[in-house]
C-alpha angles and dihedrals in degrees: 000000000000118000124235090254091054096049092042093062129065090241090052092050091049091049090052089054096044099044096069090054091062114184093328123114120276115229123222089247091056092047093051092046091052090046091054092050093049099034092242135128112262092237088059089055090056091049093049091048091056088053091047093051091054092047111018099200129107093242089064088068095052116115111271122229116252121240134053120330118247112279094017121128122229096190121107114261090247095055090042089055092050092053093048092049093050095044097043103033112016101041098050089054092057110087103168106048113145093198109021096180093052094041090050092053093047092050092050091049092046092053093045093051091047089053094045093248130137107254117237123243124270091250092054093053092044091051092050091049090050091050090050091051091050094049091046092050091051091048092050091048089061094053117106090237090061092058094057114108116249112272094029129102133216111218131166104186139034114272092018087121128012115194121206119203131182129200137165109244117244093235134088120223120214132189117266090216105054107356094250112164110249097181142244116312125228120237121206119189132187113210129190105225095206097052100021088227125146108246095184146327139210130202122198141149096235120088112264116270144135092303091051092051090049092053090046093053092051088057090048095055101034126080117274096203091109092056092046091050091056094049 
């Protein structure tokens, strides 16, 4: 049964007329009769009935606002394609732009003028760039790498990532001759993240630095047969 609010509105009155017809065809006589009761053109009644059949609620018959629907684009397909190409292909390839937003706008306008198209406004280009950033951020958030806790690494093969760590050993070296304290040595270790194996190490008295890392890497890549022969 229709409520008072439904029958009190034009949409409610039209729904009350259309419901008894069900899914059956509406005759021209019925359409014209409904049009007279509601002060509409009979072609409008047919159009509203198609809408009502696809969504059989009173609100489907309410007057619709004029203008573009939310999320729709009013640009021509050609201009729309230029913006998408610049935002998705050209911009990511530019790594040294001082003013990305301005450079993006200028590139879009340059391509539109070259193609004989009316360039879009600055706000339109900026909005499209913002939408692209948002979609890209959501896409990156779904990648497996994004789900790794900070400080951890995702590796698939040995030697994909080699981690170098330095620490001062918890021992004190003294001279064999007179027992003079020499100090605490520094230990540098190269670890393969995938296998957790020690690829090489270096022990020295100097604080770890670039020279220490260089000596460590030579021990990583060179043969260790000499060390093994002495052990």
